[in-house]
N, CA, C and O atoms as a GROMACS GRO file, in nm:
protein
  368
    1MET      N    1  -2.590  -0.902   1.140
    1MET     CA    2  -2.540  -0.768   1.154
    1MET      C    3  -2.509  -0.714   1.013
    1MET      O    4  -2.458  -0.786   0.927
    2ILE      N    5  -2.541  -0.590   0.992
    2ILE     CA    6  -2.511  -0.528   0.863
    2ILE      C    7  -2.369  -0.474   0.865
    2ILE      O    8  -2.328  -0.405   0.959
    3VAL      N    9  -2.293  -0.507   0.760
    3VAL     CA   10  -2.157  -0.458   0.745
    3VAL      C   11  -2.147  -0.387   0.611
    3VAL      O   12  -2.187  -0.441   0.508
    4TYR      N   13  -2.094  -0.266   0.614
    4TYR     CA   14  -2.074  -0.187   0.493
    4TYR      C   15  -1.930  -0.205   0.447
    4TYR      O   16  -1.837  -0.205   0.527
    5ARG      N   17  -1.913  -0.221   0.315
    5ARG     CA   18  -1.780  -0.237   0.255
    5ARG      C   19  -1.775  -0.167   0.121
    5ARG      O   20  -1.875  -0.159   0.050
    6TYR      N   21  -1.658  -0.116   0.088
    6TYR     CA   22  -1.634  -0.075  -0.050
    6TYR      C   23  -1.575  -0.196  -0.119
    6TYR      O   24  -1.475  -0.252  -0.073
    7GLU      N   25  -1.637  -0.238  -0.230
    7GLU     CA   26  -1.593  -0.357  -0.302
    7GLU      C   27  -1.581  -0.330  -0.450
    7GLU      O   28  -1.655  -0.250  -0.508
    8MET      N   29  -1.486  -0.400  -0.510
    8MET     CA   30  -1.469  -0.402  -0.654
    8MET      C   31  -1.562  -0.511  -0.709
    8MET      O   32  -1.614  -0.592  -0.632
    9PRO      N   33  -1.583  -0.515  -0.840
    9PRO     CA   34  -1.670  -0.619  -0.898
    9PRO      C   35  -1.627  -0.762  -0.865
    9PRO      O   36  -1.710  -0.853  -0.865
   10ASP      N   37  -1.498  -0.783  -0.836
   10ASP     CA   38  -1.450  -0.918  -0.803
   10ASP      C   39  -1.471  -0.954  -0.656
   10ASP      O   40  -1.434  -1.064  -0.614
   11GLY      N   41  -1.531  -0.864  -0.577
   11GLY     CA   42  -1.558  -0.891  -0.436
   11GLY      C   43  -1.449  -0.844  -0.342
   11GLY      O   44  -1.470  -0.834  -0.222
   12GLY      N   45  -1.330  -0.815  -0.396
   12GLY     CA   46  -1.222  -0.762  -0.314
   12GLY      C   47  -1.248  -0.617  -0.281
   12GLY      O   48  -1.340  -0.555  -0.333
   13GLY      N   49  -1.164  -0.564  -0.195
   13GLY     CA   50  -1.178  -0.424  -0.158
   13GLY      C   51  -1.105  -0.332  -0.256
   13GLY      O   52  -1.054  -0.379  -0.358
   14PRO      N   53  -1.100  -0.204  -0.226
   14PRO     CA   54  -1.037  -0.110  -0.318
   14PRO      C   55  -0.886  -0.128  -0.327
   14PRO      O   56  -0.826  -0.088  -0.426
   15PHE      N   57  -0.823  -0.187  -0.226
   15PHE     CA   58  -0.677  -0.195  -0.224
   15PHE      C   59  -0.622  -0.335  -0.245
   15PHE      O   60  -0.509  -0.351  -0.291
   16PHE      N   61  -0.702  -0.438  -0.212
   16PHE     CA   62  -0.657  -0.577  -0.225
   16PHE      C   63  -0.767  -0.664  -0.287
   16PHE      O   64  -0.885  -0.640  -0.263
   17THR      N   65  -0.727  -0.763  -0.366
   17THR     CA   66  -0.822  -0.861  -0.416
   17THR      C   67  -0.858  -0.955  -0.302
   17THR      O   68  -0.793  -0.953  -0.197
   18LEU      N   69  -0.960  -1.038  -0.321
   18LEU     CA   70  -0.994  -1.139  -0.219
   18LEU      C   71  -0.879  -1.235  -0.196
   18LEU      O   72  -0.864  -1.291  -0.087
   19GLY      N   73  -0.798  -1.255  -0.299
   19GLY     CA   74  -0.683  -1.345  -0.287
   19GLY      C   75  -0.561  -1.281  -0.222
   19GLY      O   76  -0.459  -1.348  -0.205
   20GLY      N   77  -0.569  -1.154  -0.185
   20GLY     CA   78  -0.459  -1.089  -0.115
   20GLY      C   79  -0.357  -1.019  -0.203
   20GLY      O   80  -0.248  -0.986  -0.156
   21ILE      N   81  -0.390  -0.995  -0.330
   21ILE     CA   82  -0.298  -0.924  -0.419
   21ILE      C   83  -0.323  -0.775  -0.407
   21ILE      O   84  -0.436  -0.729  -0.423
   22GLN      N   85  -0.217  -0.699  -0.378
   22GLN     CA   86  -0.228  -0.554  -0.369
   22GLN      C   87  -0.254  -0.500  -0.509
   22GLN      O   88  -0.177  -0.526  -0.601
   23ARG      N   89  -0.362  -0.426  -0.525
   23ARG     CA   90  -0.407  -0.385  -0.658
   23ARG      C   91  -0.308  -0.294  -0.731
   23ARG      O   92  -0.291  -0.308  -0.852
   24ARG      N   93  -0.242  -0.203  -0.662
   24ARG     CA   94  -0.151  -0.110  -0.730
   24ARG      C   95  -0.018  -0.173  -0.767
   24ARG      O   96   0.038  -0.143  -0.872
   25THR      N   97   0.033  -0.261  -0.682
   25THR     CA   98   0.168  -0.314  -0.705
   25THR      C   99   0.168  -0.457  -0.758
   25THR      O  100   0.267  -0.501  -0.817
   26GLY      N  101   0.057  -0.530  -0.737
   26GLY     CA  102   0.054  -0.671  -0.777
   26GLY      C  103   0.123  -0.763  -0.679
   26GLY      O  104   0.139  -0.882  -0.707
   27VAL      N  105   0.166  -0.711  -0.564
   27VAL     CA  106   0.236  -0.792  -0.464
   27VAL      C  107   0.135  -0.881  -0.391
   27VAL      O  108   0.030  -0.835  -0.347
   28GLN      N  109   0.171  -1.009  -0.380
   28GLN     CA  110   0.088  -1.105  -0.309
   28GLN      C  111   0.117  -1.097  -0.161
   28GLN      O  112   0.231  -1.114  -0.119
   29MET      N  113   0.015  -1.071  -0.081
   29MET     CA  114   0.029  -1.068   0.063
   29MET      C  115  -0.004  -1.207   0.118
   29MET      O  116  -0.064  -1.289   0.048
   30PRO      N  117   0.036  -1.235   0.244
   30PRO     CA  118   0.000  -1.364   0.302
   30PRO      C  119  -0.152  -1.382   0.302
   30PRO      O  120  -0.226  -1.286   0.325
   31PRO      N  121  -0.199  -1.502   0.276
   31PRO     CA  122  -0.344  -1.525   0.268
   31PRO      C  123  -0.414  -1.493   0.399
   31PRO      O  124  -0.360  -1.514   0.508
   32SER      N  125  -0.534  -1.442   0.387
   32SER     CA  126  -0.618  -1.413   0.503
   32SER      C  127  -0.756  -1.470   0.477
   32SER      O  128  -0.805  -1.470   0.364
   33ALA      N  129  -0.818  -1.518   0.581
   33ALA     CA  130  -0.954  -1.571   0.568
   33ALA      C  131  -1.058  -1.463   0.595
   33ALA      O  132  -1.178  -1.490   0.588
   34TYR      N  133  -1.013  -1.340   0.625
   34TYR     CA  134  -1.104  -1.234   0.666
   34TYR      C  135  -1.098  -1.113   0.574
   34TYR      O  136  -0.997  -1.088   0.507
   35VAL      N  137  -1.207  -1.038   0.572
   35VAL     CA  138  -1.215  -0.909   0.504
   35VAL      C  139  -1.268  -0.808   0.606
   35VAL      O  140  -1.317  -0.844   0.713
   36PHE      N  141  -1.256  -0.680   0.572
   36PHE     CA  142  -1.292  -0.574   0.665
   36PHE      C  143  -1.401  -0.485   0.609
   36PHE      O  144  -1.415  -0.469   0.488
   37GLY      N  145  -1.476  -0.428   0.699
   37GLY     CA  146  -1.579  -0.330   0.667
   37GLY      C  147  -1.610  -0.252   0.793
   37GLY      O  148  -1.532  -0.252   0.887
   38CYS      N  149  -1.724  -0.186   0.794
   38CYS     CA  150  -1.769  -0.111   0.911
   38CYS      C  151  -1.916  -0.145   0.937
   38CYS      O  152  -1.990  -0.179   0.845
   39THR      N  153  -1.956  -0.135   1.063
   39THR     CA  154  -2.093  -0.172   1.098
   39THR      C  155  -2.191  -0.056   1.085
   39THR      O  156  -2.311  -0.073   1.109
   40ASN      N  157  -2.142   0.061   1.046
   40ASN     CA  158  -2.236   0.169   1.019
   40ASN      C  159  -2.183   0.258   0.908
   40ASN      O  160  -2.062   0.265   0.883
   41PHE      N  161  -2.274   0.326   0.844
   41PHE     CA  162  -2.245   0.409   0.728
   41PHE      C  163  -2.150   0.523   0.763
   41PHE      O  164  -2.063   0.558   0.682
   42GLU      N  165  -2.164   0.582   0.880
   42GLU     CA  166  -2.078   0.694   0.920
   42GLU      C  167  -1.933   0.651   0.933
   42GLU      O  168  -1.842   0.723   0.890
   43ASP      N  169  -1.909   0.534   0.993
   43ASP     CA  170  -1.771   0.487   1.011
   43ASP      C  171  -1.703   0.456   0.879
   43ASP      O  172  -1.585   0.486   0.863
   44ILE      N  173  -1.775   0.397   0.784
   44ILE     CA  174  -1.712   0.365   0.655
   44ILE      C  175  -1.677   0.493   0.580
   44ILE      O  176  -1.571   0.502   0.518
   45ASN      N  177  -1.764   0.592   0.587
   45ASN     CA  178  -1.733   0.719   0.521
   45ASN      C  179  -1.616   0.789   0.588
   45ASN      O  180  -1.531   0.846   0.520
   46LYS      N  181  -1.612   0.784   0.720
   46LYS     CA  182  -1.501   0.845   0.795
   46LYS      C  183  -1.369   0.777   0.761
   46LYS      O  184  -1.268   0.843   0.741
   47TYR      N  185  -1.370   0.644   0.753
   47TYR     CA  186  -1.249   0.568   0.724
   47TYR      C  187  -1.193   0.604   0.586
   47TYR      O  188  -1.071   0.619   0.570
   48PHE      N  189  -1.280   0.619   0.488
   48PHE     CA  190  -1.235   0.645   0.351
   48PHE      C  191  -1.223   0.794   0.317
   48PHE      O  192  -1.182   0.830   0.206
   49GLN      N  193  -1.260   0.880   0.409
   49GLN     CA  194  -1.250   1.023   0.385
   49GLN      C  195  -1.103   1.060   0.362
   49GLN      O  196  -1.015   1.025   0.440
   50GLY      N  197  -1.080   1.131   0.252
   50GLY     CA  198  -0.945   1.175   0.220
   50GLY      C  199  -0.861   1.074   0.144
   50GLY      O  200  -0.750   1.105   0.101
   51LYS      N  201  -0.912   0.953   0.127
   51LYS     CA  202  -0.837   0.853   0.049
   51LYS      C  203  -0.868   0.880  -0.098
   51LYS      O  204  -0.983   0.871  -0.141
   52ASP      N  205  -0.766   0.912  -0.174
   52ASP     CA  206  -0.787   0.953  -0.312
   52ASP      C  207  -0.761   0.843  -0.414
   52ASP      O  208  -0.772   0.867  -0.534
   53SER      N  209  -0.728   0.724  -0.369
   53SER     CA  210  -0.692   0.618  -0.463
   53SER      C  211  -0.798   0.509  -0.474
   53SER      O  212  -0.766   0.396  -0.510
   54ILE      N  213  -0.922   0.541  -0.445
   54ILE     CA  214  -1.029   0.442  -0.457
   54ILE      C  215  -1.069   0.432  -0.604
   54ILE      O  216  -1.111   0.532  -0.662
   55PRO      N  217  -1.058   0.315  -0.664
   55PRO     CA  218  -1.096   0.299  -0.805
   55PRO      C  219  -1.242   0.332  -0.828
   55PRO      O  220  -1.327   0.309  -0.742
   56LYS      N  221  -1.271   0.387  -0.946
   56LYS     CA  222  -1.409   0.427  -0.976
   56LYS      C  223  -1.504   0.308  -0.984
   56LYS      O  224  -1.624   0.325  -0.966
   57GLU      N  225  -1.453   0.188  -1.010
   57GLU     CA  226  -1.537   0.068  -1.015
   57GLU      C  227  -1.580   0.021  -0.877
   57GLU      O  228  -1.668  -0.064  -0.865
   58CYS      N  229  -1.520   0.075  -0.774
   58CYS     CA  230  -1.547   0.035  -0.636
   58CYS      C  231  -1.682   0.092  -0.592
   58CYS      O  232  -1.708   0.211  -0.608
   59LYS      N  233  -1.766   0.009  -0.536
   59LYS     CA  234  -1.900   0.049  -0.492
   59LYS      C  235  -1.919   0.019  -0.343
   59LYS      O  236  -1.864  -0.078  -0.291
   60LEU      N  237  -1.996   0.102  -0.278
   60LEU     CA  238  -2.033   0.076  -0.139
   60LEU      C  239  -2.142  -0.030  -0.138
   60LEU      O  240  -2.246  -0.015  -0.202
   61VAL      N  241  -2.118  -0.138  -0.065
   61VAL     CA  242  -2.217  -0.246  -0.055
   61VAL      C  243  -2.252  -0.268   0.091
   61VAL      O  244  -2.179  -0.231   0.182
   62LYS      N  245  -2.365  -0.329   0.109
   62LYS     CA  246  -2.416  -0.360   0.242
   62LYS      C  247  -2.439  -0.511   0.246
   62LYS      O  248  -2.508  -0.567   0.161
   63ARG      N  249  -2.381  -0.578   0.346
   63ARG     CA  250  -2.393  -0.723   0.358
   63ARG      C  251  -2.452  -0.759   0.493
   63ARG      O  252  -2.426  -0.694   0.594
   64GLU      N  253  -2.532  -0.864   0.493
   64GLU     CA  254  -2.587  -0.919   0.617
   64GLU      C  255  -2.497  -1.035   0.660
   64GLU      O  256  -2.491  -1.138   0.593
   65ILE      N  257  -2.429  -1.017   0.772
   65ILE     CA  258  -2.336  -1.119   0.823
   65ILE      C  259  -2.389  -1.164   0.960
   65ILE      O  260  -2.418  -1.079   1.044
   66PRO      N  261  -2.400  -1.293   0.983
   66PRO     CA  262  -2.444  -1.339   1.115
   66PRO      C  263  -2.353  -1.283   1.225
   66PRO      O  264  -2.231  -1.285   1.214
   67ASP      N  265  -2.415  -1.233   1.331
   67ASP     CA  266  -2.341  -1.166   1.440
   67ASP      C  267  -2.222  -1.248   1.491
   67ASP      O  268  -2.116  -1.191   1.519
   68GLN      N  269  -2.238  -1.376   1.502
   68GLN     CA  270  -2.132  -1.458   1.562
   68GLN      C  271  -2.005  -1.464   1.476
   68GLN      O  272  -1.901  -1.509   1.524
   69TYR      N  273  -2.013  -1.419   1.351
   69TYR     CA  274  -1.896  -1.422   1.263
   69TYR      C  275  -1.828  -1.285   1.249
   69TYR      O  276  -1.725  -1.274   1.183
   70VAL      N  277  -1.884  -1.182   1.311
   70VAL     CA  278  -1.829  -1.048   1.300
   70VAL      C  279  -1.744  -1.018   1.423
   70VAL      O  280  -1.788  -1.035   1.537
   71VAL      N  281  -1.621  -0.974   1.399
   71VAL     CA  282  -1.531  -0.933   1.505
   71VAL      C  283  -1.511  -0.783   1.491
   71VAL      O  284  -1.464  -0.736   1.387
   72ARG      N  285  -1.547  -0.709   1.594
   72ARG     CA  286  -1.534  -0.563   1.589
   72ARG      C  287  -1.397  -0.523   1.639
   72ARG      O  288  -1.350  -0.569   1.743
   73ILE      N  289  -1.333  -0.435   1.563
   73ILE     CA  290  -1.201  -0.383   1.596
   73ILE      C  291  -1.206  -0.232   1.580
   73ILE      O  292  -1.200  -0.182   1.468
   74SER      N  293  -1.219  -0.162   1.689
   74SER     CA  294  -1.231  -0.016   1.686
   74SER      C  295  -1.351   0.022   1.599
   74SER      O  296  -1.462  -0.023   1.626
   75ASP      N  297  -1.329   0.103   1.494
   75ASP     CA  298  -1.439   0.144   1.407
   75ASP      C  299  -1.462   0.046   1.292
   75ASP      O  300  -1.550   0.069   1.209
   76GLN      N  301  -1.386  -0.061   1.287
   76GLN     CA  302  -1.398  -0.157   1.178
   76GLN      C  303  -1.456  -0.289   1.230
   76GLN      O  304  -1.465  -0.314   1.350
   77ALA      N  305  -1.493  -0.372   1.135
   77ALA     CA  306  -1.540  -0.507   1.165
   77ALA      C  307  -1.479  -0.602   1.064
   77ALA      O  308  -1.466  -0.569   0.946
   78MET      N  309  -1.441  -0.718   1.110
   78MET     CA  310  -1.390  -0.818   1.015
   78MET      C  311  -1.480  -0.941   1.021
   78MET      O  312  -1.540  -0.972   1.124
   79PHE      N  313  -1.487  -1.009   0.906
   79PHE     CA  314  -1.568  -1.130   0.897
   79PHE      C  315  -1.507  -1.222   0.793
   79PHE      O  316  -1.432  -1.175   0.708
   80PRO      N  317  -1.537  -1.351   0.796
   80PRO     CA  318  -1.478  -1.446   0.701
   80PRO      C  319  -1.515  -1.410   0.556
   80PRO      O  320  -1.631  -1.381   0.525
   81LYS      N  321  -1.416  -1.414   0.470
   81LYS     CA  322  -1.441  -1.377   0.330
   81LYS      C  323  -1.530  -1.478   0.259
   81LYS      O  324  -1.577  -1.451   0.148
   82THR      N  325  -1.554  -1.593   0.318
   82THR     CA  326  -1.645  -1.689   0.257
   82THR      C  327  -1.785  -1.629   0.241
   82THR      O  328  -1.861  -1.672   0.154
   83PHE      N  329  -1.820  -1.531   0.324
   83PHE     CA  330  -1.952  -1.469   0.311
   83PHE      C  331  -1.961  -1.385   0.184
   83PHE      O  332  -2.071  -1.365   0.133
   84ILE      N  333  -1.850  -1.338   0.134
   84ILE     CA  334  -1.851  -1.265   0.007
   84ILE      C  335  -1.861  -1.365  -0.107
   84ILE      O  336  -1.935  -1.344  -0.203
   85GLU      N  337  -1.786  -1.474  -0.097
   85GLU     CA  338  -1.788  -1.576  -0.200
   85GLU      C  339  -1.924  -1.643  -0.211
   85GLU      O  340  -1.966  -1.681  -0.320
   86GLU      N  341  -1.994  -1.660  -0.099
   86GLU     CA  342  -2.124  -1.725  -0.098
   86GLU      C  343  -2.238  -1.630  -0.133
   86GLU      O  344  -2.348  -1.673  -0.168
   87GLY      N  345  -2.211  -1.500  -0.123
   87GLY     CA  346  -2.317  -1.402  -0.145
   87GLY      C  347  -2.387  -1.369  -0.014
   87GLY      O  348  -2.380  -1.446   0.081
   88ASN      N  349  -2.450  -1.258  -0.011
   88ASN     CA  350  -2.531  -1.208   0.102
   88ASN      C  351  -2.542  -1.058   0.086
   88ASN      O  352  -2.561  -0.985   0.183
   89LEU      N  353  -2.530  -1.014  -0.037
   89LEU     CA  354  -2.536  -0.872  -0.070
   89LEU      C  355  -2.680  -0.823  -0.055
   89LEU      O  356  -2.773  -0.884  -0.108
   90LEU      N  357  -2.697  -0.715   0.018
   90LEU     CA  358  -2.830  -0.662   0.038
   90LEU      C  359  -2.869  -0.560  -0.068
   90LEU      O  360  -2.988  -0.536  -0.091
   91ASN      N  361  -2.769  -0.501  -0.133
   91ASN     CA  362  -2.797  -0.403  -0.238
   91ASN      C  363  -2.707  -0.431  -0.358
   91ASN      O  364  -2.600  -0.371  -0.371
   92GLY      N  365  -2.749  -0.521  -0.443
   92GLY     CA  366  -2.666  -0.566  -0.551
   92GLY      C  367  -2.663  -0.478  -0.665
   92GLY      O  368  -2.595  -0.507  -0.764
   0.00000   0.00000   0.00000
């Protein structure tokens, strides 16, 4: 399944690193084995519409994640962050 995510060069999202550190405050959140994205381009754009704090280094990426590892939650999808660490970027 294709999952779209906004990612920083370190693989984390615009608001948290992969290790769970909040980018603006530096606060460490409890560890999570999952990251979030959307399964279609329209949903990711809708989710981030109006958010003004996305760092300029953040890029929209497309990843191929095996269906059995994707959990859909409303307009979002979560999958194990090991897929980011291992690679599977479709548009590098």
